[in-house]
DRENVO-428795 format. One record per residue (C-alpha): residue number from 1; z, x, y. Coordinates in nm, 4 decimals. Layout:
N
NUM:Z:X:Y
...
! end
This chain:
588
1:0.0000:0.0000:0.0000
2:-0.1017:0.1362:0.3344
3:0.1389:0.0839:0.6215
4:-0.0180:0.1079:0.9666
5:0.1721:0.3392:1.1945
6:0.1464:0.3244:1.5722
7:0.2235:0.6480:1.7521
8:0.3547:0.6079:2.1017
9:0.3321:0.9101:2.3299
10:0.6634:0.9062:2.5168
11:0.6042:1.2357:2.6998
12:0.6473:1.1923:3.0758
13:0.3206:1.1553:3.2570
14:0.2576:1.3912:3.5511
15:0.2408:1.2037:3.8762
16:0.2093:1.5008:4.1091
17:-0.1535:1.5746:4.0398
18:-0.3626:1.5469:4.3520
19:-0.5846:1.2432:4.3491
20:-0.9419:1.2502:4.4790
21:-0.8225:1.0671:4.7895
22:-0.5597:1.3362:4.8552
23:-0.8244:1.6023:4.8085
24:-1.0409:1.4357:5.0706
25:-0.7448:1.4231:5.3085
26:-0.6779:1.7943:5.2613
27:-1.0437:1.8716:5.3170
28:-1.0500:1.6581:5.6334
29:-0.7436:1.8314:5.7766
30:-0.8894:2.1705:5.6932
31:-1.2166:2.0817:5.8656
32:-1.0291:1.9802:6.1808
33:-0.8451:2.3136:6.1915
34:-1.1633:2.5102:6.1227
35:-1.3451:2.3101:6.3915
36:-1.0801:2.4041:6.6473
37:-1.0953:2.7732:6.5663
38:-1.4746:2.7736:6.5492
39:-1.4881:2.6143:6.8952
40:-1.2477:2.8787:7.0266
41:-1.4328:3.1745:6.8743
42:-1.7762:3.0537:6.9818
43:-1.6805:2.9692:7.3400
44:-1.4660:3.2765:7.4149
45:-1.6609:3.5908:7.5132
46:-1.5364:3.9449:7.4651
47:-1.3195:4.0912:7.7401
48:-1.5281:4.2955:7.9827
49:-1.2639:4.5262:8.1346
50:-1.2611:4.6978:8.4742
51:-1.6031:4.7638:8.6334
52:-1.7085:5.1008:8.7703
53:-1.9625:5.1340:9.0516
54:-2.2413:5.3539:8.9127
55:-2.5191:5.3299:9.1717
56:-2.5964:5.1780:9.5106
57:-2.9109:5.0886:9.6986
58:-2.9353:5.2434:9.9542
59:-2.7569:5.5444:9.8134
60:-2.4489:5.7083:9.9570
61:-2.5424:5.9117:10.2672
62:-2.9106:5.8368:10.2044
63:-3.1524:5.8017:10.4998
64:-3.3831:5.5048:10.4486
65:-3.6017:5.2645:10.6349
66:-3.4491:4.9340:10.7319
67:-3.3473:4.7726:10.3969
68:-3.3527:4.3969:10.3377
69:-3.0579:4.3967:10.0966
70:-2.7667:4.6159:9.9989
71:-2.7077:4.6269:9.6219
72:-2.4178:4.7639:9.4183
73:-2.4723:4.8121:9.0449
74:-2.1756:4.8423:8.8081
75:-2.1440:4.9561:8.4485
76:-2.0877:4.6008:8.3216
77:-2.1460:4.2402:8.4349
78:-1.9375:4.1399:8.7376
79:-1.8724:3.7933:8.8865
80:-2.0323:3.8232:9.2289
81:-1.8482:3.5150:9.3557
82:-1.5145:3.7002:9.3308
83:-1.6452:4.0133:9.5060
84:-1.6272:4.0844:9.8794
85:-1.8718:4.3076:10.0679
86:-1.8411:4.3959:10.4360
87:-2.0913:4.5997:10.6417
88:-2.0356:4.7612:10.9822
89:-2.3501:4.8444:11.1850
90:-2.3865:5.1512:11.4123
91:-2.2467:4.9731:11.7223
92:-1.9312:4.8930:11.5224
93:-1.9919:4.5217:11.4592
94:-1.9387:4.3489:11.1260
95:-2.2759:4.2056:11.0246
96:-2.2150:4.0591:10.6756
97:-1.9774:3.7642:10.6299
98:-2.1149:3.5772:10.3277
99:-2.0134:3.6345:9.9654
100:-2.2495:3.8414:9.7494
101:-2.4656:3.7032:9.4688
102:-2.5998:3.8339:9.1393
103:-2.9756:3.8942:9.1611
104:-3.1788:3.7109:8.8943
105:-3.1383:3.8615:8.5455
106:-2.9066:4.1336:8.6787
107:-2.5485:4.0300:8.6036
108:-2.4226:4.3861:8.6608
109:-2.5422:4.3932:9.0239
110:-2.4139:4.2245:9.3375
111:-2.6297:4.1932:9.6477
112:-2.5861:4.0945:10.0131
113:-2.8696:4.0514:10.2669
114:-2.8916:4.2651:10.5756
115:-2.8999:4.0825:10.9130
116:-3.2309:4.0172:11.0824
117:-3.1299:4.2244:11.3866
118:-3.0820:4.5855:11.2799
119:-3.0072:4.9108:11.4560
120:-3.0965:5.2661:11.3697
121:-2.8032:5.4799:11.2692
122:-2.5186:5.4913:11.0164
123:-2.4028:5.1750:10.8367
124:-2.0723:5.1612:10.6499
125:-2.0305:4.9373:10.3451
126:-1.6942:4.8389:10.1940
127:-1.6536:4.6352:9.8743
128:-1.3713:4.4852:9.6697
129:-1.3494:4.3319:9.3217
130:-1.0480:4.2055:9.1232
131:-0.9514:4.4202:8.8266
132:-0.8452:4.2823:8.4906
133:-0.4879:4.2939:8.6288
134:-0.6107:4.1124:8.9435
135:-0.5536:4.4251:9.1490
136:-0.8141:4.5186:9.4120
137:-1.0802:4.7616:9.2969
138:-1.2415:4.8911:9.6128
139:-1.4670:5.1548:9.7590
140:-1.6860:5.2406:10.0582
141:-2.0041:5.4333:10.1282
142:-2.2481:5.4918:10.4125
143:-2.6239:5.5001:10.4527
144:-2.8461:5.5851:10.7479
145:-3.1327:5.3795:10.8860
146:-3.4000:5.6159:11.0237
147:-3.1426:5.8730:11.1398
148:-2.7713:5.9467:11.1011
149:-2.5222:5.8760:11.3773
150:-2.1466:5.8892:11.4003
151:-1.9772:5.6324:11.1752
152:-1.8083:5.3401:11.3502
153:-1.5343:5.3262:11.0856
154:-1.4866:5.1466:10.7546
155:-1.4600:4.7664:10.7367
156:-1.1209:4.6245:10.6421
157:-1.0950:4.3722:10.3586
158:-0.7798:4.1622:10.3323
159:-0.6143:4.1950:9.9901
160:-0.3004:3.9891:10.0552
161:-0.2974:3.6469:9.8943
162:-0.2430:3.3322:10.0927
163:0.1137:3.2073:10.0116
164:-0.0017:2.8482:9.9574
165:-0.2821:2.9518:9.7202
166:-0.0490:3.1845:9.5277
167:0.2160:2.9114:9.4928
168:-0.0383:2.6486:9.3867
169:-0.2050:2.8763:9.1298
170:0.1260:2.9924:8.9798
171:0.2550:2.6337:8.9600
172:-0.0653:2.5206:8.7895
173:-0.0386:2.7978:8.5310
174:0.3270:2.7094:8.4683
175:0.2390:2.3404:8.4287
176:-0.0443:2.4236:8.1870
177:0.1909:2.6197:7.9625
178:0.4512:2.3419:7.9658
179:0.1908:2.0719:7.8961
180:0.0453:2.2653:7.6016
181:0.3935:2.3149:7.4573
182:0.4781:1.9443:7.4866
183:0.1438:1.8398:7.3352
184:0.1857:2.0721:7.0361
185:0.5491:1.9702:6.9842
186:0.4831:1.5961:7.0168
187:0.1917:1.6083:6.7713
188:0.4061:1.8024:6.5215
189:0.6879:1.5488:6.5684
190:0.4551:1.2628:6.4711
191:0.2848:1.4534:6.1894
192:0.5798:1.6131:6.0101
193:0.9156:1.4949:6.1457
194:0.8949:1.1189:6.1988
195:0.5501:0.9708:6.1228
196:0.6793:0.6163:6.1754
197:0.7381:0.7008:6.5423
198:0.3629:0.7049:6.6109
199:0.3677:0.3286:6.6746
200:0.6388:0.3477:6.9405
201:0.5196:0.3229:7.3036
202:0.7555:0.6039:7.4077
203:0.6008:0.8488:7.1635
204:0.2473:0.7461:7.2573
205:0.3249:0.7909:7.6265
206:0.4559:1.1430:7.5631
207:0.1442:1.2426:7.3664
208:-0.0939:1.0865:7.6176
209:0.0911:1.2323:7.9158
210:0.0927:1.5807:7.7629
211:-0.2828:1.5597:7.6952
212:-0.3499:1.4521:8.0535
213:-0.1205:1.7291:8.1768
214:-0.3169:1.9953:7.9855
215:-0.6471:1.8726:8.1302
216:-0.5266:1.8353:8.4899
217:-0.3315:2.1625:8.5004
218:-0.6191:2.3571:8.3420
219:-0.8602:2.2190:8.6013
220:-0.6100:2.3137:8.8746
221:-0.5918:2.6708:8.7421
222:-0.9716:2.6835:8.7218
223:-1.0177:2.5666:9.0819
224:-0.7478:2.7909:9.2308
225:-0.8260:3.1094:9.0388
226:-1.1204:3.2094:9.2581
227:-0.9278:3.1994:9.5892
228:-0.6292:3.3627:9.4164
229:-0.8287:3.6493:9.2629
230:-1.0547:3.7137:9.5638
231:-0.7675:3.7198:9.8208
232:-0.9316:3.4634:10.0466
233:-0.7419:3.2594:10.3054
234:-0.6816:2.8901:10.2601
235:-0.9688:2.7981:10.4895
236:-1.2214:2.9736:10.2627
237:-1.0749:2.8463:9.9366
238:-1.3340:2.5721:9.8955
239:-1.6368:2.8028:9.8859
240:-1.8487:2.6909:9.5852
241:-1.9313:3.0541:9.5080
242:-1.5651:3.1169:9.4306
243:-1.5742:2.8503:9.1590
244:-1.9005:2.9933:9.0250
245:-1.7432:3.3396:9.0198
246:-1.4450:3.1997:8.8294
247:-1.6714:3.0456:8.5664
248:-1.8386:3.3859:8.5131
249:-1.5098:3.5762:8.4856
250:-1.3047:3.6414:8.1730
251:-1.0297:3.4063:8.2922
252:-1.2760:3.1287:8.3673
253:-1.4322:3.1652:8.0235
254:-1.0870:3.1314:7.8654
255:-1.0116:2.8171:8.0660
256:-1.3457:2.6629:7.9712
257:-1.2689:2.7420:7.6071
258:-0.9459:2.5462:7.6396
259:-1.1268:2.2422:7.7785
260:-1.3887:2.2598:7.5030
261:-1.1159:2.3003:7.2432
262:-0.9582:1.9750:7.3576
263:-1.2603:1.7858:7.2175
264:-1.1816:1.8428:6.8469
265:-0.8082:1.8319:6.9211
266:-0.8474:1.4888:7.0832
267:-1.0352:1.3561:6.7803
268:-0.7597:1.4857:6.5551
269:-0.4882:1.3285:6.7727
270:-0.6598:0.9902:6.7688
271:-0.6840:1.0035:6.3899
272:-0.3205:1.1155:6.3597
273:-0.1816:0.8376:6.5802
274:-0.3881:0.5710:6.4028
275:-0.3231:0.6866:6.0445
276:-0.0603:0.5127:5.8249
277:0.2755:0.6936:5.8297
278:0.3031:0.9724:5.5745
279:0.5749:0.8808:5.3245
280:0.5646:1.1825:5.0962
281:0.6898:1.5237:5.1920
282:0.3684:1.6870:5.0777
283:0.1559:1.4742:5.3070
284:0.3884:1.5382:5.6002
285:0.3648:1.9108:5.5317
286:-0.0153:1.8957:5.5244
287:-0.0317:1.7053:5.8522
288:0.2221:1.9357:6.0124
289:0.0297:2.2407:5.8972
290:-0.2921:2.0987:6.0437
291:-0.1161:2.0369:6.3761
292:0.0184:2.3929:6.3797
293:-0.3275:2.5294:6.2957
294:-0.4922:2.3402:6.5810
295:-0.1980:2.4119:6.8100
296:-0.2301:2.7848:6.7407
297:-0.5909:2.7735:6.8626
298:-0.4797:2.5884:7.1771
299:-0.1945:2.8340:7.2345
300:-0.4365:3.1261:7.1981
301:-0.6261:3.0073:7.5058
302:-0.3197:3.0897:7.7141
303:-0.3566:3.4602:7.6280
304:-0.7351:3.4538:7.6550
305:-0.7243:3.2926:8.0002
306:-0.4594:3.5065:8.1653
307:-0.5206:3.8438:8.3339
308:-0.4224:4.1294:8.1071
309:-0.5204:4.4797:8.0132
310:-0.6318:4.4903:7.6504
311:-0.5598:4.1990:7.4206
312:-0.4932:4.3119:7.0634
313:-0.4657:4.0872:6.7565
314:-0.0941:4.1656:6.7369
315:-0.0228:4.0776:7.1006
316:-0.2293:3.7584:7.0633
317:-0.0312:3.6592:6.7522
318:0.2999:3.7273:6.9305
319:0.1938:3.5111:7.2250
320:0.0919:3.2244:6.9951
321:0.4171:3.2402:6.7984
322:0.6184:3.2460:7.1216
323:0.4588:2.9313:7.2620
324:0.4590:2.7315:6.9391
325:0.8133:2.8314:6.8436
326:0.9349:2.6985:7.1774
327:0.7192:2.3846:7.1596
328:0.8542:2.2364:6.8355
329:1.2324:2.2418:6.9059
330:1.2047:2.1596:7.2751
331:0.9785:1.8568:7.2330
332:1.1641:1.7382:6.9230
333:1.4956:1.7418:7.1060
334:1.3433:1.5573:7.3995
335:1.2067:1.2955:7.1599
336:1.5512:1.2600:7.0043
337:1.7098:1.1933:7.3405
338:1.4420:0.9356:7.4280
339:1.4627:0.7515:7.0957
340:1.8387:0.7392:7.0387
341:1.8639:0.4207:7.2423
342:1.6181:0.2382:7.0164
343:1.6932:-0.0429:6.7749
344:1.6434:0.1649:6.4613
345:1.9802:0.3426:6.4258
346:1.8779:0.4896:6.0908
347:1.5935:0.6834:6.2506
348:1.8092:0.9806:6.3614
349:1.9346:1.0186:6.0044
350:1.5693:1.0454:5.8995
351:1.4177:1.2884:6.1442
352:1.7138:1.4929:6.2729
353:1.7566:1.6851:5.9432
354:1.3813:1.7540:5.9328
355:1.3797:1.8564:6.2967
356:1.6833:2.0815:6.2553
357:1.5193:2.2677:5.9661
358:1.2015:2.3176:6.1680
359:1.4057:2.4242:6.4705
360:1.5931:2.6799:6.2630
361:1.2649:2.8402:6.1598
362:1.1401:2.8323:6.5201
363:1.4651:2.9849:6.6479
364:1.4210:3.2712:6.4037
365:1.0624:3.3228:6.5212
366:1.1697:3.3181:6.8864
367:1.4401:3.5715:6.8151
368:1.1870:3.8022:6.6475
369:0.9475:3.7653:6.9420
370:1.2253:3.8381:7.1914
371:1.3331:4.1442:6.9953
372:0.9691:4.2581:6.9788
373:0.9410:4.2422:7.3576
374:1.2757:4.4149:7.4038
375:1.1666:4.6888:7.1639
376:0.8527:4.7446:7.3706
377:1.0449:4.7644:7.6978
378:0.9883:5.1311:7.7675
379:1.2306:5.1641:8.0597
380:1.5656:5.1167:7.8854
381:1.7777:5.2868:8.1509
382:1.6965:5.0364:8.4270
383:1.6755:4.6780:8.2911
384:1.3725:4.4935:8.4211
385:1.3551:4.1245:8.5041
386:1.1787:4.0709:8.1715
387:1.4661:4.2375:7.9888
388:1.7203:3.9988:8.1394
389:1.4853:3.7076:8.0780
390:1.4576:3.7985:7.7106
391:1.8346:3.8412:7.6796
392:1.8765:3.4956:7.8323
393:1.6184:3.3604:7.5883
394:1.8201:3.4938:7.2950
395:2.1364:3.3368:7.4379
396:1.9637:3.0000:7.4755
397:1.8465:3.0211:7.1141
398:2.2053:3.0734:7.0023
399:2.3344:2.7796:7.2076
400:2.0556:2.5571:7.0787
401:2.1381:2.6500:6.7205
402:2.5022:2.5555:6.7853
403:2.3976:2.2207:6.9315
404:2.1868:2.1493:6.6240
405:2.4808:2.2224:6.3937
406:2.7145:1.9917:6.5863
407:2.4537:1.7155:6.6006
408:2.3989:1.7249:6.2264
409:2.7743:1.7213:6.1697
410:2.8072:1.4088:6.3860
411:2.5298:1.2374:6.1927
412:2.6983:1.2993:5.8563
413:3.0481:1.1851:5.9573
414:2.9748:0.8165:5.9115
415:2.6807:0.6194:5.7794
416:2.4403:0.4499:6.0132
417:2.5386:0.0903:6.0937
418:2.2848:-0.1160:6.2797
419:2.4522:-0.2858:6.5799
420:2.4224:-0.6557:6.6280
421:2.3137:-0.6592:6.9920
422:2.1856:-0.4415:7.2702
423:2.5254:-0.4472:7.4406
424:2.6874:-0.3207:7.1204
425:2.4414:-0.0357:7.1085
426:2.5336:0.0593:7.4657
427:2.9103:0.0489:7.3905
428:2.8819:0.2290:7.0592
429:3.0923:0.5501:7.0751
430:2.8795:0.6994:6.7995
431:2.5641:0.6444:7.0013
432:2.7338:0.7852:7.3120
433:2.8217:1.1048:7.1269
434:2.4699:1.1319:6.9944
435:2.3160:1.0854:7.3365
436:2.5558:1.3280:7.5056
437:2.4813:1.5943:7.2465
438:2.1120:1.5255:7.2696
439:2.1258:1.5393:7.6501
440:2.3024:1.8743:7.6409
441:2.0578:2.0039:7.3854
442:1.7662:1.8715:7.5898
443:1.8985:2.0648:7.8894
444:1.9183:2.3814:7.6817
445:1.5711:2.3123:7.5463
446:1.4379:2.2654:7.9001
447:1.5841:2.6020:7.9994
448:1.4313:2.7513:7.6858
449:1.0924:2.6090:7.7802
450:1.1261:2.7409:8.1364
451:1.2153:3.0872:8.0074
452:0.9199:3.0786:7.7692
453:0.6837:2.9650:8.0446
454:0.8066:3.2460:8.2692
455:0.7282:3.4948:7.9939
456:0.3846:3.3383:7.9661
457:0.3004:3.3285:8.3368
458:0.4390:3.6703:8.4284
459:0.3541:4.0052:8.2756
460:0.5095:4.1025:7.9407
461:0.7520:4.3944:7.9474
462:0.5225:4.6369:7.7680
463:0.2612:4.6269:8.0422
464:0.2214:4.9108:8.2836
465:0.4094:4.7301:8.5638
466:0.7276:4.7320:8.3575
467:0.6755:5.0993:8.2775
468:0.6992:5.1867:8.6470
469:0.3427:5.3218:8.6481
470:0.0224:5.1963:8.8004
471:-0.1576:4.9739:8.5486
472:-0.5002:5.0701:8.6833
473:-0.5764:5.4416:8.7392
474:-0.6138:5.5381:9.1017
475:-0.9666:5.6661:9.0329
476:-1.0593:5.3105:8.9343
477:-0.8596:5.1265:9.1987
478:-1.0085:5.3353:9.4791
479:-1.3512:5.4407:9.3580
480:-1.5449:5.7199:9.5258
481:-1.9099:5.6465:9.5958
482:-2.1635:5.7947:9.3528
483:-2.3033:6.1395:9.4349
484:-2.6801:6.1157:9.4781
485:-2.8540:6.4352:9.3630
486:-3.2355:6.4545:9.4093
487:-3.4451:6.6295:9.1460
488:-3.8073:6.7418:9.1117
489:-3.9386:6.8788:8.7840
490:-4.2479:7.0225:8.9534
491:-4.4903:6.7890:8.7813
492:-4.6744:6.4895:8.9350
493:-4.4463:6.1881:8.9338
494:-4.1532:6.4020:8.8204
495:-3.9274:6.3435:9.1179
496:-3.6328:6.1099:9.1522
497:-3.2572:6.1125:9.1960
498:-2.9422:6.1066:8.9863
499:-2.6350:5.9040:9.0799
500:-2.3273:6.0814:8.9449
501:-1.9854:5.9148:8.9117
502:-1.6777:6.1169:8.8168
503:-1.3501:5.9475:8.7229
504:-1.0717:6.2044:8.6849
505:-0.7522:6.1463:8.4934
506:-0.4516:6.3476:8.3772
507:-0.4889:6.4924:8.0275
508:-0.1771:6.7071:8.0039
509:-0.0388:7.0087:8.1932
510:-0.3134:7.1914:8.3851
511:-0.5804:6.9827:8.2129
512:-0.8008:6.7192:8.3762
513:-0.9983:6.4571:8.1875
514:-1.3343:6.3666:8.3429
515:-1.5195:6.0440:8.2696
516:-1.8803:6.1107:8.3741
517:-2.1402:5.8421:8.4504
518:-2.5038:5.9417:8.5150
519:-2.7733:5.7016:8.6395
520:-3.1354:5.8155:8.6769
521:-3.3302:5.6521:8.9585
522:-3.7071:5.6876:8.9731
523:-3.8933:5.9777:8.8206
524:-4.0793:5.9722:8.4883
525:-3.9678:5.7398:8.2144
526:-3.7364:5.8493:7.9310
527:-3.5777:6.1370:8.1205
528:-3.3344:6.3214:7.8921
529:-3.0127:6.4370:8.0588
530:-2.7719:6.7032:7.9343
531:-2.4574:6.8162:8.1143
532:-2.2105:7.1034:8.1083
533:-1.9172:7.2275:8.3133
534:-1.9545:7.5773:8.4571
535:-1.7214:7.8310:8.6140
536:-1.7780:8.2021:8.6781
537:-1.6243:8.4151:8.4083
538:-1.5915:8.1304:8.1551
539:-1.8185:7.9970:7.8854
540:-1.9876:7.6652:7.9755
541:-1.8181:7.3520:7.8463
542:-2.0714:7.0988:7.7150
543:-2.0320:6.7358:7.8219
544:-2.1671:6.5081:7.5507
545:-2.3554:6.2209:7.7122
546:-2.4443:5.9028:7.5271
547:-2.6870:5.6373:7.6448
548:-2.4979:5.3358:7.7788
549:-2.8009:5.1472:7.9121
550:-3.1546:5.1973:8.0439
551:-3.1410:5.5102:8.2584
552:-2.7613:5.5198:8.2319
553:-2.5507:5.7687:8.0331
554:-2.1800:5.8210:7.9938
555:-1.9718:6.1097:7.8653
556:-1.6260:6.2657:7.8799
557:-1.4938:6.6192:7.8962
558:-1.1636:6.7976:7.9512
559:-1.1411:7.0662:8.2187
560:-0.8976:7.3283:8.0808
561:-0.7795:7.4539:8.4177
562:-0.7724:7.3915:8.7896
563:-0.9992:7.5626:9.0393
564:-1.3625:7.5559:9.1493
565:-1.6013:7.4223:8.8866
566:-1.9476:7.2720:8.8944
567:-2.1145:7.0067:8.6846
568:-2.4701:7.1028:8.5914
569:-2.7162:6.8292:8.4925
570:-3.0407:6.9323:8.3254
571:-3.3170:6.6712:8.3341
572:-3.6107:6.6990:8.0918
573:-3.9193:6.4843:8.1463
574:-4.1435:6.3679:7.8580
575:-4.4095:6.6230:7.9646
576:-4.1670:6.9116:7.9017
577:-4.0858:6.9862:8.2642
578:-3.7222:7.0113:8.3592
579:-3.4850:7.0871:8.6443
580:-3.1120:7.1514:8.6719
581:-2.9069:7.0037:8.9567
582:-2.5422:7.0865:9.0197
583:-2.2444:6.9183:9.1816
584:-1.9463:7.1333:9.2898
585:-1.6051:7.0144:9.1677
586:-1.2669:7.1049:9.3131
587:-1.0294:7.0434:9.0215
588:-0.6689:7.0193:9.1363
! end
């Protein structure tokens, strides 16, 4: 007799396998983050650095016929709208008042037109450009029309900022940092800490207000940067060329990247606020990670849009961590204070533990960032303002951590009991304690945000200002005009001129480092240039020149001692003819 047997598999079935729908959600969140970073990388150009004047037309001390324009060519593209050029004619009158422009297809050149009424004699040209630190890079040169005369003096260019423009620009930058922090923190609050809060009008107003604040403050920084960087008075602040110069500068490109980045971020925010609340911890973690990924791209625009020397991946990462680590606890605590008066008394028991864990991680990150900046403070004997600011930041982190501990202790003392009426909620001693603690914590968080914004807006302690040295070398800040050396190889069409720029710098005791720029003007095409340093009684020191552009070479050399030297340039034409021209150097 056969007895049928039914086998029942009583092994527990796995319920944590990702479903196809969860896979699509992960893919969608990943695409949003990748879209934000792709927008940032595509729209942000490489930093250009400080420009160096390599040639002028007319040349320094050159005698020419009456020119129609005066042109200054630099070693890299320059925003002409932020430059200032002044010209004094032989009678001593200033004859150029308008801002320069970039000639068509020549982004490395700025040009100003000469006046219709011209005099024979010596003209003096002065120019100014903002450096990457927003310091004035300046120089002056002369040229003669028909014949030289005595110079009437150099034009003066104002390089003091208008107090109103400086205050407005600094306030706009401060507001942009604060708005970005609130937007990142509020989005993280909805995504990972309390998803059910997305339907509340208070939360929606915070998110919407922060988004509007980022847009408005960024536009304010964009509009005020030109007058701020070009040192113009308030009356000239509305020149359209200043705005055009801002758009062509590194800072303007960073601000435009931020505005473009808000497009994918806005789409993600709309989807986040409209999505059903995430119930599972895994889904909250995925949404929170997506918010942090997009927020990191937004925070990176702060570093890309501010004046700085050289932005490294490490310094960019530190800046991003600083802003985001301040955004999450500060905004979360502000949300707590706003929502404690609501009807749902169980809500604090839901999101305060999550928020406190996130805040603990952020406090640790802030402490590491503060210690990083303190470690890079080179002047340890005399504390700088940044040093005290960082010490205060560490103290605020400690106080905030204490407030979090007390708040969690208050929440666990008694279970949540929903009050019967609004009056009961107002008289509830438990709610009063919560709100008082939250108010105190919100005050600490506000101070923390202010300290963070000050670190953002001002220079970090490892910059040259904090090291008590000049951030821009004096040879760059006050640039000498190029030396114009004529040459003639002796063959038909073999004549022209060389514009020589020398940028000295200290290279150790009794050693001078020379950065040499050579521009060939006129003459036969494809002129090869070699250079060497000469001094009687010493072997020549070769200067290795590399081509940096059409007719433009650059090289460096170290002069091993002070005294009288000369730089010899040998020019070889394609037909084999050559000539050597020299420039005396007094190395001190």
